[in-house]
C-alpha positions as CSV (number, residue, x, y, z in Angstrom):
1,M,58.0,-43.1,20.7
2,Q,56.0,-46.4,20.9
3,A,52.4,-46.0,22.0
4,T,51.5,-47.4,25.3
5,P,48.8,-50.1,25.1
6,T,45.3,-49.0,26.2
7,S,45.2,-51.9,28.6
8,Y,48.1,-50.3,30.6
9,W,46.2,-47.1,31.0
10,I,43.0,-48.9,32.1
11,G,44.9,-51.2,34.4
12,F,46.7,-48.3,36.1
13,H,43.5,-46.4,36.8
14,L,41.9,-49.6,38.2
15,L,44.9,-50.1,40.4
16,V,44.6,-46.5,41.8
17,V,40.8,-47.0,42.4
18,A,41.5,-50.3,44.2
19,L,44.2,-48.8,46.4
20,L,42.1,-45.8,47.2
21,A,39.2,-48.1,48.3
22,I,41.6,-50.1,50.5
23,E,42.8,-46.9,52.1
24,L,39.3,-45.7,52.8
25,V,38.1,-49.0,54.2
26,Y,41.1,-49.2,56.4
27,S,40.7,-45.6,57.7
28,R,37.0,-46.2,58.5
29,W,37.9,-49.4,60.3
30,R,40.6,-47.8,62.4
31,G,38.4,-44.8,63.2
32,A,39.1,-41.0,63.4
33,D,40.9,-41.3,66.7
34,R,43.9,-43.2,65.2
35,V,44.9,-40.7,62.4
36,Q,48.6,-41.2,62.9
37,S,48.7,-45.0,62.7
38,T,46.3,-44.9,59.7
39,A,48.5,-42.3,58.0
40,I,51.6,-44.6,58.5
41,A,49.7,-47.6,57.0
42,A,48.4,-45.5,54.0
43,T,51.8,-44.1,53.3
44,V,53.4,-47.5,53.3
45,L,50.6,-48.7,51.0
46,W,51.1,-46.0,48.4
47,V,54.9,-46.2,48.5
48,A,54.8,-50.0,48.1
49,A,52.4,-49.6,45.3
50,A,54.7,-47.1,43.6
51,I,57.7,-49.4,43.9
52,G,55.6,-52.3,42.7
53,F,54.4,-50.4,39.7
54,A,58.1,-49.6,38.9
55,A,58.7,-53.3,38.8
56,F,55.8,-53.7,36.3
57,I,57.3,-50.9,34.1
58,L,60.7,-52.6,34.3
59,H,59.2,-55.9,33.1
60,T,57.0,-54.4,30.3
61,L,58.7,-51.2,29.1
62,G,62.4,-51.9,30.1
63,R,65.0,-50.6,32.5
64,E,65.3,-47.1,31.1
65,S,61.6,-46.5,31.4
66,A,61.6,-47.9,35.0
67,V,64.4,-45.5,36.0
68,Q,62.6,-42.6,34.4
69,Y,59.5,-43.5,36.3
70,L,61.4,-43.7,39.6
71,A,63.1,-40.3,38.9
72,G,59.8,-38.7,38.0
73,Y,58.2,-40.2,41.1
74,A,61.1,-38.9,43.3
75,I,61.0,-35.4,41.9
76,E,57.2,-35.2,42.2
77,E,57.1,-36.6,45.7
78,S,59.7,-34.1,46.8
79,L,57.9,-31.2,45.3
80,S,54.7,-32.5,46.9
81,I,56.2,-31.9,50.3
82,D,56.1,-28.2,49.5
83,N,52.4,-28.6,48.9
84,L,52.1,-29.9,52.5
85,F,53.4,-26.6,53.9
86,V,50.7,-24.8,52.0
87,F,48.0,-27.2,53.1
88,L,49.1,-26.6,56.7
89,L,48.8,-22.8,56.2
90,L,45.4,-23.1,54.4
91,F,43.9,-25.2,57.2
92,R,45.1,-22.7,59.8
93,T,43.8,-19.7,57.7
94,F,40.4,-21.3,57.2
95,Q,40.4,-22.7,60.8
96,I,39.5,-26.2,59.5
97,E,39.2,-28.7,62.3
98,A,41.4,-31.8,62.3
99,E,38.4,-34.2,61.8
100,S,37.3,-32.2,58.7
101,Q,40.7,-32.1,57.0
102,P,40.7,-35.6,55.5
103,K,37.5,-34.9,53.6
104,V,39.0,-31.7,52.1
105,L,42.2,-33.5,51.1
106,F,40.4,-36.5,49.6
107,W,38.4,-34.3,47.1
108,G,41.4,-32.0,46.6
109,V,43.6,-34.9,45.6
110,L,41.0,-36.3,43.2
111,G,40.7,-32.9,41.6
112,A,44.5,-32.7,41.4
113,I,44.6,-36.0,39.4
114,V,42.3,-34.6,36.7
115,M,44.3,-31.4,36.4
116,R,47.7,-33.1,36.4
117,G,46.6,-35.5,33.6
118,A,45.4,-32.5,31.5
119,F,48.6,-30.6,32.2
120,I,50.9,-33.5,31.3
121,S,49.0,-34.2,28.1
122,A,49.2,-30.6,27.1
123,G,52.9,-30.3,28.1
124,V,54.0,-33.5,26.1
125,G,52.0,-32.3,23.1
126,L,53.7,-28.9,23.2
127,L,57.1,-30.4,23.5
128,Q,56.5,-32.8,20.6
129,H,55.4,-30.0,18.3
130,F,57.4,-27.0,19.5
131,Q,60.9,-27.8,20.7
132,W,61.5,-24.3,21.9
133,I,58.8,-24.9,24.6
134,S,61.5,-26.8,26.6
135,Y,63.3,-23.5,27.1
136,V,60.1,-21.9,28.4
137,F,59.6,-24.8,30.8
138,G,63.3,-24.5,31.9
139,A,62.9,-20.8,32.6
140,I,59.7,-21.5,34.7
141,L,61.7,-24.1,36.8
142,L,64.6,-21.7,37.2
143,F,62.3,-18.9,38.4
144,A,60.6,-21.3,40.8
145,A,64.0,-22.3,42.2
146,V,65.0,-18.7,42.8
147,R,61.7,-17.9,44.4
148,L,62.1,-20.7,46.9
149,V,65.5,-19.3,48.2
150,L,64.6,-15.6,48.3
151,P,64.2,-14.3,51.8
152,E,60.6,-13.6,52.9
153,G,59.3,-11.6,55.7
154,E,57.1,-13.2,58.4
155,K,53.7,-13.9,57.0
156,K,50.5,-13.2,59.0
157,Q,47.6,-15.5,58.7
158,S,45.1,-12.9,57.6
159,T,42.0,-13.8,55.7
160,P,42.7,-13.8,51.9
161,R,41.1,-10.9,49.9
162,W,39.2,-13.3,47.6
163,I,37.4,-14.8,50.6
164,V,36.4,-11.4,51.9
165,W,35.1,-10.6,48.3
166,I,33.1,-13.9,48.1
167,T,31.5,-13.4,51.6
168,K,30.3,-10.0,50.4
169,L,28.6,-11.5,47.4
170,Q,27.4,-14.8,49.0
171,P,27.1,-15.5,52.8
172,V,29.4,-18.3,53.9
173,S,28.5,-20.7,56.7
174,L,31.1,-21.5,59.3
175,R,29.9,-25.1,59.5
176,Q,32.4,-27.9,58.6
177,D,30.2,-30.9,58.3
178,S,29.6,-30.4,54.6
179,F,30.6,-28.3,51.6
180,F,27.1,-26.9,51.2
181,V,24.4,-26.4,53.8
182,V,20.9,-24.9,54.1
183,E,20.5,-22.3,56.8
184,N,17.4,-20.2,57.3
185,G,16.0,-21.6,54.1
186,R,19.0,-20.5,52.1
187,R,21.6,-22.7,50.4
188,M,25.1,-21.6,51.4
189,M,28.7,-22.7,50.8
190,T,30.8,-23.4,53.9
191,M,34.4,-22.6,54.9
192,L,35.1,-26.3,54.1
193,F,34.2,-25.6,50.4
194,L,36.3,-22.5,50.3
195,A,39.3,-24.5,51.7
196,L,38.8,-27.1,49.0
197,V,38.7,-24.3,46.3
198,A,41.9,-22.9,47.8
199,I,43.7,-26.3,47.7
200,E,42.6,-26.9,44.1
201,V,43.9,-23.4,43.0
202,T,47.1,-24.1,44.9
203,D,47.6,-27.3,43.1
204,V,47.3,-25.5,39.7
205,V,50.1,-23.2,40.8
206,F,52.3,-26.1,42.0
207,A,51.6,-28.0,38.7
208,L,53.3,-25.1,36.8
209,D,56.5,-26.2,38.6
210,S,56.1,-29.9,39.0
211,I,54.9,-30.8,35.5
212,P,57.8,-29.2,33.7
213,A,60.1,-30.9,36.3
214,V,58.8,-34.4,35.5
215,L,59.0,-33.6,31.7
216,S,62.6,-32.8,32.2
217,I,63.0,-36.4,33.2
218,T,60.9,-38.1,30.5
219,R,58.7,-37.2,27.6
220,H,56.8,-40.5,27.7
221,P,53.2,-39.7,28.5
222,F,52.5,-42.9,30.4
223,I,55.7,-42.7,32.5
224,A,55.2,-39.0,33.3
225,Y,51.5,-39.4,34.2
226,T,51.8,-42.5,36.3
227,S,54.8,-41.3,38.3
228,N,53.0,-38.0,38.9
229,I,49.7,-39.6,40.0
230,M,51.3,-42.2,42.3
231,A,53.1,-39.4,44.1
232,V,50.0,-37.2,44.4
233,M,47.9,-40.1,45.6
234,G,50.1,-40.6,48.6
235,L,50.0,-36.9,49.5
236,R,46.9,-37.1,51.7
237,S,48.3,-39.7,54.1
238,L,51.8,-38.1,54.0
239,Y,50.3,-34.8,55.2
240,F,48.9,-36.4,58.4
241,L,52.1,-38.4,58.9
242,L,54.4,-35.4,58.6
243,A,52.2,-32.5,59.8
244,H,53.9,-32.3,63.2
245,L,57.3,-32.4,61.5
246,L,56.8,-29.8,58.7
247,E,57.9,-26.8,60.8
248,K,61.1,-28.5,61.7
249,L,62.2,-29.0,58.1
250,S,63.8,-25.5,58.0
251,Y,66.2,-26.2,55.2
252,L,64.1,-28.4,53.0
253,H,63.1,-25.5,50.7
254,Y,66.8,-25.2,49.7
255,G,66.8,-28.8,48.6
256,L,63.6,-28.3,46.7
257,A,65.1,-25.2,45.0
258,A,68.2,-27.3,44.1
259,V,66.0,-30.0,42.6
260,L,64.1,-27.4,40.5
261,A,67.3,-25.7,39.4
262,F,68.8,-29.1,38.4
263,A,65.6,-29.9,36.3
264,A,65.9,-26.4,34.7
265,V,69.5,-26.9,33.7
266,K,68.8,-30.4,32.4
267,M,66.0,-29.0,30.2
268,L,67.9,-25.8,29.1
269,A,71.1,-27.7,28.3
270,A,69.6,-30.8,26.8
271,K,70.9,-29.9,23.4
272,W,74.5,-30.0,24.6
273,I,74.5,-32.1,27.7
274,E,72.7,-35.4,28.2
275,I,71.9,-36.4,31.8
276,G,70.6,-39.9,32.1
277,P,67.6,-40.9,34.3
278,M,69.8,-42.9,36.7
279,L,72.1,-39.8,37.4
280,S,69.0,-37.6,37.7
281,L,67.5,-40.0,40.3
282,G,70.7,-40.0,42.3
283,V,71.0,-36.2,42.2
284,I,67.4,-35.7,43.3
285,V,67.5,-38.1,46.2
286,G,71.0,-36.8,47.3
287,M,69.9,-33.2,47.4
288,L,66.8,-34.0,49.4
289,A,68.6,-36.3,51.8
290,I,71.2,-33.6,52.6
291,T,68.7,-30.8,53.3
292,V,66.4,-33.1,55.4
293,A,69.4,-34.2,57.4
294,L,70.5,-30.6,57.9
295,S,66.9,-29.7,59.0
296,L,66.9,-32.4,61.6
297,V,70.4,-31.9,62.9
298,V,71.0,-28.2,62.7
299,P,68.6,-25.9,64.6
300,S,67.2,-22.9,62.9
301,K,64.9,-20.1,63.9
302,V,63.6,-19.8,60.4
303,H,60.8,-22.3,59.6
304,A,60.0,-23.5,56.2
305,V,56.3,-22.9,56.7
306,G,55.4,-19.8,54.7
307,K,57.9,-20.5,51.9
308,I,55.3,-20.7,49.2
């Protein structure tokens, strides 16, 4: 595999920083009372940037790499929607107010970038040195697919045990204006910080599914990393854009399960069956389109929220 020029890595990270700065400046200019319109603009910004970067890969690395990038972006973007359901539950559990949620998601996404980069680097390294690891990754994806379609009872929004344990060791402030505050002369963490920790831990769990999924599409570190990061960066604005629609996507978890199962089969059967990136992209988009359409057209009493 040909090494990616260092300038590409530097240029990509400069692009991400520039786009993030544009999003932050625009959101400050629009104000906190126009969250929906800001989310639409930010989502358009990140999707356009992802497509534009695909054009750059097409020009520099070739058609196959560009298709792999788009397939990896599509699979990560679809799996990120599952993260949104969890974010919604976490914000309800911690009772985080709407005006404080962007701050938590901003730092949560930045933490996710670091962890995803480390996971992809480790995953590619393992696959290059130990071919049998692909079967392990395939089994993880298959387990994740089955877990998504298994019936679950109604979940109550009770306080997680680890929060109760932390509050016994260290008092926690209910304030939401900062991650740490000083009250009565004592430095304390806030519920906002606990929500951030919960989001970071959640992303580690989801990375165990999404990283093997993108590695089923490509083993190229630059393609895997950039497609993953571009999808994750748009996650914050996508949450505020789709928050009011999440509970209506009742059948989406079936589409996500099908995507994971497809990635698992692709990895497990790679020795005997070769599925190209173009076909992979078509299958992923098709599965998600069908389940989203069913969710919007067919009413259901079972909501997707809670399918973790």
